[in-house]
NUTORMI-58510 format. One record per atom (N, C-alpha, C): residue number from 1; atom name; x, y, z. Coordinates in steps of 0.1 Angstrom, whole numbers, padded with zeros to 4 digits. Layout:
<sites>
   k  a    xx    yy    zz
 NUM CA     X     Y     Z
...
</sites>
This chain:
<sites>
   k  a    xx    yy    zz
   1  N  0025 -0173  0151
   1 CA  0037 -0181  0155
   1  C  0037 -0184  0169
   2  N  0049 -0189  0173
   2 CA  0050 -0195  0190
   2  C  0059 -0184  0197
   3  N  0064 -0174  0186
   3 CA  0067 -0157  0201
   3  C  0057 -0156  0201
   4  N  0043 -0153  0194
   4 CA  0034 -0148  0202
   4  C  0029 -0153  0218
   5  N  0033 -0164  0219
   5 CA  0030 -0171  0236
   5  C  0039 -0166  0243
   6  N  0050 -0162  0245
   6 CA  0064 -0166  0253
   6  C  0058 -0150  0260
   7  N  0060 -0149  0276
   7 CA  0061 -0138  0283
   7  C  0067 -0128  0284
   8  N  0062 -0112  0282
   8 CA  0071 -0101  0285
   8  C  0068 -0091  0293
   9  N  0079 -0088  0295
   9 CA  0073 -0077  0307
   9  C  0074 -0063  0300
  10  N  0081 -0059  0292
  10 CA  0081 -0046  0281
  10  C  0072 -0047  0269
  11  N  0069 -0056  0263
  11 CA  0065 -0063  0250
  11  C  0051 -0066  0252
  12  N  0043 -0063  0244
  12 CA  0032 -0074  0236
  12  C  0033 -0076  0225
  13  N  0036 -0096  0219
  13 CA  0037 -0098  0205
  13  C  0024 -0102  0203
  14  N  0020 -0100  0194
  14 CA  0005 -0109  0185
  14  C  0007 -0114  0168
  15  N  0001 -0119  0166
  15 CA -0003 -0126  0155
  15  C -0014 -0120  0143
  16  N -0018 -0107  0142
  16 CA -0024 -0098  0138
  16  C -0032 -0106  0123
  17  N -0026 -0110  0115
  17 CA -0027 -0116  0104
  17  C -0014 -0131  0096
  18  N -0020 -0135  0094
  18 CA -0006 -0145  0089
  18  C  0008 -0142  0082
  19  N  0017 -0146  0093
  19 CA  0029 -0143  0088
  19  C  0032 -0125  0095
  20  N  0020 -0118  0097
  20 CA  0026 -0108  0101
  20  C  0025 -0108  0118
  21  N  0046 -0103  0124
  21 CA  0041 -0102  0138
  21  C  0038 -0087  0142
  22  N  0034 -0082  0153
  22 CA  0026 -0067  0158
  22  C  0039 -0062  0171
  23  N  0045 -0063  0171
  23 CA  0049 -0063  0188
  23  C  0053 -0046  0190
  24  N  0047 -0045  0202
  24 CA  0042 -0030  0210
  24  C  0047 -0029  0222
  25  N  0052 -0018  0221
  25 CA  0062 -0018  0238
  25  C  0051 -0011  0245
  26  N  0055 -0015  0259
  26 CA  0044 -0017  0265
  26  C  0046 -0007  0278
  27  N  0053  0004  0277
  27 CA  0052  0008  0293
  27  C  0046  0020  0292
  28  N  0032  0017  0294
  28 CA  0027  0032  0288
  28  C  0026  0043  0299
  29  N  0027  0036  0313
  29 CA  0027  0046  0325
  29  C  0043  0054  0324
  30  N  0053  0050  0310
  30 CA  0067  0060  0312
  30  C  0067  0060  0297
  31  N  0051  0066  0293
  31 CA  0058  0069  0275
  31  C  0068  0056  0266
  32  N  0068  0045  0276
  32 CA  0075  0033  0262
  32  C  0092  0031  0265
  33  N  0092  0042  0278
  33 CA  0106  0044  0279
  33  C  0113  0034  0281
  34  N  0129  0034  0273
  34 CA  0134  0020  0272
  34  C  0139  0019  0287
  35  N  0144  0007  0290
  35 CA  0152  0002  0303
  35  C  0161 -0010  0302
  36  N  0167 -0018  0305
  36 CA  0178 -0026  0306
  36  C  0168 -0036  0302
  37  N  0162 -0038  0310
  37 CA  0147 -0050  0304
  37  C  0147 -0054  0294
  38  N  0136 -0038  0284
  38 CA  0134 -0036  0274
  38  C  0145 -0037  0262
  39  N  0152 -0035  0265
  39 CA  0170 -0039  0252
  39  C  0166 -0057  0255
  40  N  0168 -0060  0264
  40 CA  0172 -0074  0268
  40  C  0163 -0086  0259
  41  N  0148 -0078  0260
  41 CA  0133 -0083  0255
  41  C  0133 -0078  0238
  42  N  0139 -0067  0235
  42 CA  0133 -0069  0222
  42  C  0147 -0075  0214
  43  N  0158 -0078  0218
  43 CA  0170 -0084  0214
  43  C  0167 -0098  0213
  44  N  0156 -0104  0221
  44 CA  0155 -0115  0223
  44  C  0142 -0118  0217
  45  N  0132 -0108  0216
  45 CA  0116 -0111  0208
  45  C  0124 -0113  0190
  46  N  0132 -0102  0189
  46 CA  0132 -0102  0173
  46  C  0140 -0112  0171
  47  N  0152 -0116  0178
  47 CA  0163 -0128  0172
  47  C  0152 -0138  0169
  48  N  0143 -0142  0180
  48 CA  0134 -0155  0180
  48  C  0120 -0153  0166
  49  N  0120 -0141  0163
  49 CA  0113 -0132  0154
  49  C  0125 -0140  0138
  50  N  0132 -0137  0141
  50 CA  0138 -0140  0131
  50  C  0141 -0155  0123
  51  N  0142 -0161  0133
  51 CA  0142 -0177  0130
  51  C  0128 -0187  0127
  52  N  0119 -0180  0131
  52 CA  0105 -0181  0124
  52  C  0104 -0180  0115
  53  N  0098 -0189  0098
  53 CA  0102 -0188  0091
  53  C  0088 -0186  0086
  54  N  0079 -0187  0091
  54 CA  0063 -0181  0093
  54  C  0060 -0168  0093
  55  N  0073 -0158  0103
  55 CA  0071 -0148  0099
  55  C  0077 -0143  0085
  56  N  0068 -0130  0081
  56 CA  0074 -0123  0069
  56  C  0075 -0110  0067
  57  N  0067 -0102  0080
  57 CA  0073 -0084  0080
  57  C  0065 -0088  0098
  58  N  0074 -0074  0096
  58 CA  0071 -0067  0117
  58  C  0065 -0054  0113
  59  N  0056 -0056  0124
  59 CA  0052 -0040  0126
  59  C  0058 -0040  0143
  60  N  0058 -0026  0137
  60 CA  0065 -0022  0155
  60  C  0060 -0011  0159
  61  N  0053 -0008  0172
  61 CA  0049  0000  0179
  61  C  0042  0005  0191
  62  N  0043  0011  0200
  62 CA  0043  0020  0211
  62  C  0026  0019  0215
  63  N  0023  0014  0229
  63 CA  0010  0016  0234
  63  C  0006  0026  0240
  64  N -0004  0033  0238
  64 CA -0007  0039  0241
  64  C -0005  0056  0233
  65  N -0001  0065  0239
  65 CA -0002  0079  0233
  65  C  0017  0080  0225
  66  N  0019  0073  0232
  66 CA  0033  0071  0225
  66  C  0043  0064  0220
  67  N  0047  0064  0212
  67 CA  0061  0051  0207
  67  C  0067  0050  0216
  68  N  0079  0058  0218
  68 CA  0090  0054  0223
  68  C  0096  0067  0235
  69  N  0097  0071  0247
  69 CA  0104  0084  0250
  69  C  0118  0083  0251
  70  N  0126  0073  0248
  70 CA  0140  0068  0245
  70  C  0143  0062  0263
  71  N  0155  0066  0265
  71 CA  0162  0063  0280
  71  C  0153  0068  0293
  72  N  0144  0054  0301
  72 CA  0141  0059  0312
  72  C  0144  0071  0320
  73  N  0147  0081  0320
  73 CA  0151  0089  0328
  73  C  0153  0088  0345
  74  N  0143  0078  0349
  74 CA  0142  0075  0366
  74  C  0154  0063  0363
  75  N  0159  0062  0357
  75 CA  0171  0052  0354
  75  C  0185  0057  0351
  76  N  0184  0071  0350
  76 CA  0201  0076  0338
  76  C  0208  0083  0348
  77  N  0201  0086  0359
  77 CA  0211  0088  0370
  77  C  0219  0080  0378
  78  N  0220  0068  0373
  78 CA  0225  0054  0377
  78  C  0235  0053  0366
  79  N  0233  0060  0354
  79 CA  0244  0056  0343
  79  C  0257  0062  0351
  80  N  0259  0075  0355
  80 CA  0267  0080  0365
  80  C  0277  0075  0369
  81  N  0269  0067  0380
  81 CA  0277  0060  0387
  81  C  0288  0045  0384
  82  N  0286  0043  0374
  82 CA  0285  0034  0363
  82  C  0301  0034  0359
  83  N  0308  0024  0362
  83 CA  0325  0027  0364
  83  C  0324  0026  0344
  84  N  0335  0031  0340
  84 CA  0337  0031  0322
  84  C  0335  0016  0317
  85  N  0338  0011  0322
  85 CA  0337 -0008  0320
  85  C  0320 -0012  0317
  86  N  0317 -0011  0328
  86 CA  0302 -0008  0332
  86  C  0288 -0002  0320
  87  N  0296  0013  0320
  87 CA  0288  0020  0310
  87  C  0288  0016  0299
  88  N  0301  0010  0293
  88 CA  0303  0003  0285
  88  C  0298 -0007  0281
  89  N  0293 -0018  0286
  89 CA  0286 -0030  0288
  89  C  0269 -0026  0290
  90  N  0263 -0016  0294
  90 CA  0249 -0011  0294
  90  C  0250 -0008  0278
  91  N  0255  0001  0270
  91 CA  0256  0008  0259
  91  C  0257 -0007  0250
  92  N  0264 -0015  0254
  92 CA  0265 -0021  0236
  92  C  0249 -0035  0241
  93  N  0247 -0036  0253
  93 CA  0233 -0038  0256
  93  C  0222 -0029  0251
  94  N  0224 -0022  0249
  94 CA  0213 -0016  0240
  94  C  0219 -0010  0229
  95  N  0226 -0012  0223
  95 CA  0233 -0013  0206
  95  C  0229 -0028  0203
  96  N  0232 -0045  0213
  96 CA  0225 -0055  0205
  96  C  0209 -0052  0200
  97  N  0203 -0047  0210
  97 CA  0185 -0044  0210
  97  C  0184 -0040  0193
  98  N  0191 -0027  0192
  98 CA  0186 -0023  0179
  98  C  0194 -0031  0166
  99  N  0202 -0036  0172
  99 CA  0210 -0045  0159
  99  C  0198 -0054  0156
 100  N  0194 -0059  0164
 100 CA  0186 -0073  0163
 100  C  0174 -0069  0155
 101  N  0168 -0053  0159
 101 CA  0157 -0050  0152
 101  C  0160 -0048  0136
 102  N  0169 -0040  0133
 102 CA  0173 -0038  0117
 102  C  0181 -0046  0114
 103  N  0189 -0060  0118
 103 CA  0192 -0070  0108
 103  C  0180 -0083  0111
 104  N  0171 -0080  0117
 104 CA  0161 -0092  0107
 104  C  0161 -0091  0099
 105  N  0160 -0107  0097
 105 CA  0158 -0112  0077
 105  C  0144 -0100  0075
 106  N  0135 -0103  0077
 106 CA  0123 -0094  0072
 106  C  0121 -0082  0074
 107  N  0115 -0074  0063
 107 CA  0113 -0058  0066
 107  C  0105 -0056  0079
 108  N  0108 -0043  0086
 108 CA  0103 -0040  0096
 108  C  0094 -0028  0092
 109  N  0084 -0026  0101
 109 CA  0071 -0009  0092
 109  C  0071 -0004  0113
 110  N  0079  0005  0113
 110 CA  0077  0012  0128
 110  C  0059  0024  0122
 111  N  0056  0020  0128
 111 CA  0039  0032  0132
 111  C  0044  0035  0146
 112  N  0047  0047  0141
 112 CA  0052  0060  0152
 112  C  0038  0066  0157
 113  N  0031  0062  0166
 113 CA  0019  0066  0166
 113  C  0023  0080  0175
 114  N  0032  0082  0187
 114 CA  0032  0094  0193
 114  C  0049  0101  0193
 115  N  0055  0107  0208
 115 CA  0066  0111  0208
 115  C  0075  0098  0204
 116  N  0085  0099  0199
 116 CA  0097  0091  0195
 116  C  0112  0097  0193
 117  N  0119  0098  0208
 117 CA  0127  0111  0213
 117  C  0142  0104  0220
 118  N  0153  0105  0213
 118 CA  0162  0101  0218
 118  C  0162  0088  0214
 119  N  0164  0078  0222
 119 CA  0166  0064  0219
 119  C  0154  0058  0211
 120  N  0145  0066  0215
 120 CA  0129  0061  0208
 120  C  0131  0064  0193
 121  N  0140  0074  0189
 121 CA  0139  0082  0176
 121  C  0151  0070  0170
 122  N  0161  0067  0181
 122 CA  0167  0051  0171
 122  C  0167  0041  0168
 123  N  0152  0043  0175
 123 CA  0147  0028  0172
 123  C  0136  0029  0159
 124  N  0130  0039  0158
 124 CA  0125  0044  0149
 124  C  0130  0042  0134
 125  N  0141  0050  0135
 125 CA  0154  0049  0122
 125  C  0156  0031  0120
 126  N  0156  0021  0127
 126 CA  0162  0011  0133
 126  C  0156  0001  0117
 127  N  0145  0010  0118
 127 CA  0131 -0002  0110
 127  C  0134  0004  0096
 128  N  0125 -0006  0085
 128 CA  0127  0002  0074
 128  C  0120  0010  0066
 129  N  0109  0012  0071
 129 CA  0097  0018  0070
 129  C  0093  0022  0078
 130  N  0088  0036  0075
 130 CA  0084  0042  0090
 130  C  0067  0051  0084
 131  N  0063  0046  0095
 131 CA  0047  0055  0091
 131  C  0046  0064  0106
 132  N  0039  0076  0098
 132 CA  0042  0083  0114
 132  C  0027  0089  0114
 133  N  0019  0081  0125
 133 CA  0007  0091  0133
 133  C  0011  0108  0128
 134  N  0000  0112  0127
 134 CA -0003  0136  0125
 134  C -0002  0137  0140
 135  N  0002  0130  0151
 135 CA  0004  0132  0165
 135  C  0023  0129  0170
 136  N  0025  0124  0156
 136 CA  0039  0115  0159
 136  C  0052  0128  0158
 137  N  0061  0130  0173
 137 CA  0073  0142  0169
 137  C  0085  0134  0175
 138  N  0095  0137  0166
 138 CA  0108  0130  0169
 138  C  0116  0141  0172
 139  N  0123  0135  0180
 139 CA  0139  0147  0182
 139  C  0148  0138  0189
 140  N  0158  0139  0186
 140 CA  0174  0133  0190
 140  C  0177  0145  0206
 141  N  0171  0139  0216
 141 CA  0173  0146  0228
 141  C  0183  0141  0234
 142  N  0198  0140  0229
 142 CA  0205  0133  0235
 142  C  0210  0147  0238
 143  N  0219  0155  0232
 143 CA  0227  0172  0240
 143  C  0217  0175  0248
 144  N  0201  0179  0249
 144 CA  0195  0181  0262
 144  C  0200  0177  0275
 145  N  0202  0165  0272
 145 CA  0213  0158  0284
 145  C  0223  0154  0284
 146  N  0233  0160  0281
 146 CA  0248  0163  0280
 146  C  0253  0150  0270
 147  N  0243  0142  0268
 147 CA  0251  0131  0257
 147  C  0251  0133  0243
 148  N  0258  0125  0233
 148 CA  0257  0124  0219
 148  C  0249  0118  0211
 149  N  0246  0126  0203
 149 CA  0233  0125  0192
 149  C  0239  0107  0184
 150  N  0256  0106  0186
 150 CA  0264  0092  0182
 150  C  0258  0089  0194
 151  N  0244  0078  0190
 151 CA  0237  0063  0202
 151  C  0229  0062  0192
 152  N  0232  0045  0194
 152 CA  0226  0036  0189
 152  C  0222  0033  0170
 153  N  0231  0044  0169
 153 CA  0229  0044  0152
 153  C  0223  0050  0148
 154  N  0217  0063  0157
 154 CA  0212  0075  0152
 154  C  0216  0080  0141
 155  N  0234  0089  0147
 155 CA  0240  0094  0136
 155  C  0244  0088  0122
 156  N  0242  0077  0118
 156 CA  0246  0068  0107
 156  C  0232  0069  0101
 157  N  0221  0064  0110
 157 CA  0211  0061  0096
 157  C  0202  0073  0095
 158  N  0202  0087  0110
 158 CA  0197  0095  0095
 158  C  0201  0107  0091
 159  N  0214  0106  0091
 159 CA  0222  0113  0081
 159  C  0220  0105  0066
 160  N  0215  0094  0067
 160 CA  0212  0086  0052
 160  C  0201  0087  0050
 161  N  0192  0094  0061
 161 CA  0180  0093  0054
 161  C  0173  0105  0048
 162  N  0178  0117  0054
 162 CA  0177  0130  0054
 162  C  0187  0139  0053
 163  N  0199  0138  0050
 163 CA  0211  0141  0046
 163  C  0220  0148  0057
 164  N  0232  0152  0053
 164 CA  0241  0155  0070
 164  C  0235  0175  0068
 165  N  0228  0182  0061
 165 CA  0224  0196  0066
 165  C  0217  0191  0078
 166  N  0205  0182  0070
 166 CA  0193  0183  0079
 166  C  0197  0177  0094
 167  N  0205  0163  0088
 167 CA  0202  0159  0103
 167  C  0213  0161  0112
 168  N  0226  0172  0110
 168 CA  0234  0181  0121
 168  C  0224  0190  0128
 169  N  0214  0198  0119
 169 CA  0200  0209  0125
 169  C  0197  0202  0137
 170  N  0191  0192  0133
 170 CA  0185  0184  0144
 170  C  0187  0177  0151
 171  N  0201  0170  0151
 171 CA  0211  0168  0163
 171  C  0217  0176  0170
 172  N  0224  0190  0171
 172 CA  0230  0201  0172
 172  C  0221  0205  0186
 173  N  0206  0210  0177
 173 CA  0195  0216  0185
 173  C  0188  0209  0195
 174  N  0181  0196  0189
 174 CA  0178  0188  0199
 174  C  0163  0190  0198
 175  N  0160  0200  0191
 175 CA  0141  0207  0184
 175  C  0132  0192  0178
 176  N  0123  0194  0179
 176 CA  0115  0187  0178
 176  C  0110  0187  0164
 177  N  0110  0174  0155
 177 CA  0104  0175  0145
 177  C  0089  0168  0141
 178  N  0082  0179  0138
 178 CA  0065  0175  0135
 178  C  0062  0160  0128
 179  N  0051  0158  0127
 179 CA  0054  0146  0116
 179  C  0048  0152  0100
 180  N  0044  0163  0097
 180 CA  0045  0167  0083
 180  C  0058  0169  0081
 181  N  0064  0176  0090
 181 CA  0081  0180  0084
 181  C  0086  0168  0080
 182  N  0086  0157  0090
 182 CA  0094  0144  0091
 182  C  0092  0138  0073
 183  N  0081  0142  0071
 183 CA  0078  0136  0057
 183  C  0080  0144  0048
 184  N  0082  0157  0049
 184 CA  0089  0162  0044
 184  C  0108  0159  0040
 185  N  0113  0157  0051
 185 CA  0130  0156  0051
 185  C  0132  0143  0046
 186  N  0121  0132  0043
 186 CA  0116  0116  0044
 186  C  0121  0110  0053
 187  N  0120  0115  0066
 187 CA  0124  0105  0075
 187  C  0114  0097  0081
 188  N  0101  0101  0076
 188 CA  0090  0094  0078
 188  C  0083  0090  0058
 189  N  0080  0078  0058
 189 CA  0074  0072  0050
 189  C  0059  0082  0044
 190  N  0052  0085  0050
 190 CA  0042  0091  0051
 190  C  0035  0093  0063
 191  N  0024  0104  0067
 191 CA  0019  0106  0078
 191  C  0005  0099  0075
 192  N -0002  0094  0084
 192 CA -0018  0087  0083
 192  C -0026  0094  0095
 193  N -0034  0089  0095
 193 CA -0045  0100  0109
 193  C -0046  0090  0122
 194  N -0044  0097  0130
 194 CA -0040  0089  0137
 194  C -0051  0074  0146
 195  N -0065  0073  0142
 195 CA -0070  0064  0143
 195  C -0068  0050  0131
 196  N -0058  0057  0120
 196 CA -0061  0045  0109
 196  C -0050  0040  0109
 197  N -0036  0047  0122
 197 CA -0026  0041  0117
 197  C -0017  0027  0118
 198  N -0026  0021  0129
 198 CA -0022  0008  0130
 198  C -0027  0000  0120
 199  N -0040  0000  0111
 199 CA -0044 -0003  0101
 199  C -0038 -0003  0089
 200  N -0030  0010  0085
 200 CA -0026  0013  0076
 200  C -0011  0003  0074
 201  N -0007  0004  0087
 201 CA  0008 -0003  0087
 201  C  0009 -0016  0082
 202  N -0004 -0026  0093
 202 CA -0009 -0041  0089
 202  C -0008 -0039  0078
 203  N -0017 -0033  0067
 203 CA -0021 -0032  0057
 203  C -0007 -0032  0047
 204  N -0003 -0026  0050
 204 CA  0017 -0026  0038
 204  C  0020 -0040  0045
 205  N  0018 -0047  0060
 205 CA  0029 -0051  0063
 205  C  0022 -0068  0054
 206  N  0012 -0068  0051
 206 CA -0001 -0077  0046
 206  C  0003 -0078  0030
 207  N  0003 -0068  0023
 207 CA  0010 -0065  0009
 207  C  0025 -0070  0011
 208  N  0036 -0073  0019
 208 CA  0051 -0078  0019
 208  C  0047 -0091  0020
 209  N  0040 -0092  0028
 209 CA  0037 -0107  0029
 209  C  0032 -0113  0015
 210  N  0027 -0109  0009
 210 CA  0018 -0116 -0002
 210  C  0032 -0118 -0010
 211  N  0043 -0113 -0010
 211 CA  0053 -0114 -0021
 211  C  0061 -0127 -0016
 212  N  0071 -0130 -0026
 212 CA  0079 -0137 -0028
 212  C  0087 -0137 -0013
 213  N  0088 -0150 -0005
 213 CA  0099 -0146  0007
 213  C  0112 -0142  0004
 214  N  0117 -0149 -0002
 214 CA  0130 -0147 -0006
 214  C  0132 -0137 -0015
 215  N  0126 -0131 -0027
 215 CA  0125 -0120 -0029
 215  C  0125 -0114 -0018
 216  N  0118 -0108 -0015
 216 CA  0120 -0100 -0002
 216  C  0130 -0097  0010
 217  N  0137 -0112  0010
 217 CA  0141 -0111  0025
 217  C  0158 -0109  0019
 218  N  0158 -0114  0003
 218 CA  0172 -0103 -0006
 218  C  0170 -0094 -0011
 219  N  0160 -0084 -0013
 219 CA  0159 -0069 -0013
 219  C  0162 -0064 -0004
 220  N  0158 -0065  0013
 220 CA  0161 -0063  0020
 220  C  0179 -0061  0022
 221  N  0185 -0073  0022
 221 CA  0195 -0077  0029
 221  C  0204 -0071  0013
 222  N  0201 -0067 -0002
 222 CA  0209 -0056 -0012
 222  C  0207 -0041 -0005
 223  N  0195 -0037 -0001
 223 CA  0190 -0021  0004
 223  C  0200 -0020  0013
 224  N  0206 -0029  0025
 224 CA  0207 -0026  0037
 224  C  0230 -0025  0034
 225  N  0231 -0037  0029
 225 CA  0247 -0039  0027
 225  C  0255 -0030  0021
 226  N  0240 -0025  0006
 226 CA  0248 -0012 -0004
 226  C  0247 -0004  0001
 227  N  0239  0003  0017
 227 CA  0241  0012  0017
 227  C  0255  0014  0027
 228  N  0264  0002  0027
 228 CA  0276  0002  0036
 228  C  0286  0005  0026
 229  N  0288  0008  0015
 229 CA  0297  0001  0002
 229  C  0294  0013 -0004
 230  N  0307  0017 -0009
 230 CA  0306  0028 -0022
 230  C  0313  0029 -0034
 231  N  0312  0015 -0034
 231 CA  0313  0008 -0051
 231  C  0303  0004 -0052
 232  N  0301  0010 -0073
 232 CA  0285  0006 -0081
 232  C  0292 -0012 -0080
 233  N  0303 -0012 -0086
 233 CA  0303 -0026 -0087
 233  C  0304 -0037 -0079
 234  N  0311 -0034 -0064
 234 CA  0304 -0042 -0055
 234  C  0287 -0042 -0051
 235  N  0283 -0032 -0057
 235 CA  0270 -0034 -0058
 235  C  0261 -0045 -0064
 236  N  0266 -0044 -0075
 236 CA  0261 -0050 -0086
 236  C  0268 -0067 -0085
 237  N  0277 -0070 -0080
 237 CA  0280 -0084 -0076
 237  C  0274 -0094 -0066
 238  N  0267 -0082 -0058
 238 CA  0258 -0084 -0049
 238  C  0248 -0087 -0054
 239  N  0239 -0080 -0060
 239 CA  0227 -0082 -0063
 239  C  0228 -0095 -0077
 240  N  0241 -0097 -0081
 240 CA  0237 -0108 -0092
 240  C  0239 -0118 -0085
 241  N  0245 -0119 -0073
 241 CA  0244 -0132 -0065
 241  C  0229 -0133 -0059
 242  N  0222 -0123 -0055
 242 CA  0209 -0129 -0050
 242  C  0198 -0131 -0059
 243  N  0201 -0128 -0073
 243 CA  0196 -0127 -0083
 243  C  0194 -0142 -0090
 244  N  0208 -0146 -0086
 244 CA  0210 -0160 -0090
 244  C  0206 -0174 -0082
 245  N  0208 -0166 -0073
 245 CA  0205 -0177 -0057
 245  C  0189 -0179 -0060
 246  N  0181 -0168 -0064
 246 CA  0168 -0173 -0063
 246  C  0156 -0176 -0074
 247  N  0167 -0179 -0086
 247 CA  0162 -0184 -0096
 247  C  0164 -0196 -0093
 248  N  0172 -0202 -0078
 248 CA  0171 -0220 -0079
 248  C  0159 -0223 -0069
 249  N  0149 -0214 -0063
 249 CA  0139 -0212 -0056
 249  C  0130 -0221 -0064
 250  N  0116 -0222 -0061
 250 CA  0108 -0230 -0062
 250  C  0101 -0215 -0066
 251  N  0096 -0204 -0058
 251 CA  0093 -0188 -0060
 251  C  0093 -0184 -0075
 252  N  0104 -0183 -0077
 252 CA  0103 -0179 -0094
 252  C  0093 -0191 -0101
 253  N  0094 -0201 -0110
 253 CA  0085 -0204 -0119
 253  C  0069 -0205 -0109
 254  N  0070 -0205 -0098
 254 CA  0057 -0204 -0092
 254  C  0049 -0185 -0101
 255  N  0061 -0180 -0095
 255 CA  0051 -0165 -0101
 255  C  0049 -0163 -0117
 256  N  0058 -0170 -0124
 256 CA  0057 -0171 -0138
 256  C  0046 -0181 -0144
 257  N  0042 -0191 -0132
 257 CA  0028 -0199 -0139
 257  C  0017 -0194 -0134
 258  N  0019 -0188 -0130
 258 CA  0004 -0176 -0119
 258  C  0005 -0165 -0129
 259  N  0016 -0159 -0135
 259 CA  0008 -0151 -0146
 259  C  0007 -0155 -0157
 260  N  0011 -0171 -0163
 260 CA  0003 -0170 -0178
 260  C -0008 -0175 -0171
 261  N -0012 -0186 -0157
 261 CA -0026 -0190 -0160
 261  C -0033 -0182 -0151
 262  N -0030 -0166 -0149
 262 CA -0038 -0154 -0145
 262  C -0047 -0153 -0129
 263  N -0035 -0158 -0122
 263 CA -0043 -0164 -0111
 263  C -0030 -0155 -0098
 264  N -0034 -0159 -0089
 264 CA -0025 -0149 -0075
 264  C -0011 -0164 -0075
 265  N  0000 -0158 -0073
 265 CA  0008 -0172 -0071
 265  C  0010 -0174 -0056
 266  N  0010 -0188 -0052
 266 CA  0013 -0194 -0042
 266  C  0029 -0194 -0034
 267  N  0037 -0183 -0028
 267 CA  0046 -0188 -0025
 267  C  0051 -0196 -0016
 268  N  0059 -0200 -0010
 268 CA  0062 -0209 -0002
 268  C  0076 -0202  0002
 269  N  0078 -0196 -0001
 269 CA  0093 -0200  0004
 269  C  0107 -0204  0007
 270  N  0108 -0215 -0002
 270 CA  0117 -0231 -0008
 270  C  0123 -0227 -0019
</sites>
């Protein structure tokens, strides 16, 4: 992918296998804490990846021992000095970055290798799937620094993942949720040994890549869109349109032919 050749200050991008992009937060000296530069680079990277037809899945992780420690507190003191509109601009800048992660057309798998705190929790929540190292830990740290847990989509996503009661407790107390509890609550899909985390995440991504690109992308669109509507009839309508569209591609007849010929399908996404 061309994206892997671009230069970033806070990220490292690679293509470990065909169709799989690996995005690594790379501020190890600050536990991969977020900065304005990181927000800008995340937005740019995920928009660019979304424009790459060759990109079929993204794995997002952190370098070193942390996934992401949230907003860099070394910069947080400056926030109180901003005017109302300046703070709104800063907040929207961060929100655009996480929106780019969540709205990319291909699945995003977060490999949470360590602490995911505050905005780091929000970033993990923005992914479609989450694998956690046994050393991972999560917390909505916002209330501990005088801010609201309604930040960067956390209040919307966390409630839908684990329910309002568990989400309320985690957000109101700011307590740490360890990996095993995160799995029990449904916050992560599974817990993996630390030295196997990235390999497991990449293996799942490669399984996704082996499927029909159009089928995976429209599945993601249906799953996300139908989280935002309350009508079963509207959900059916969206699903009907997606299925009708996919029967017009070359991948469905290829899959049927491969089944009859007892071979693996050769999907093209066209």
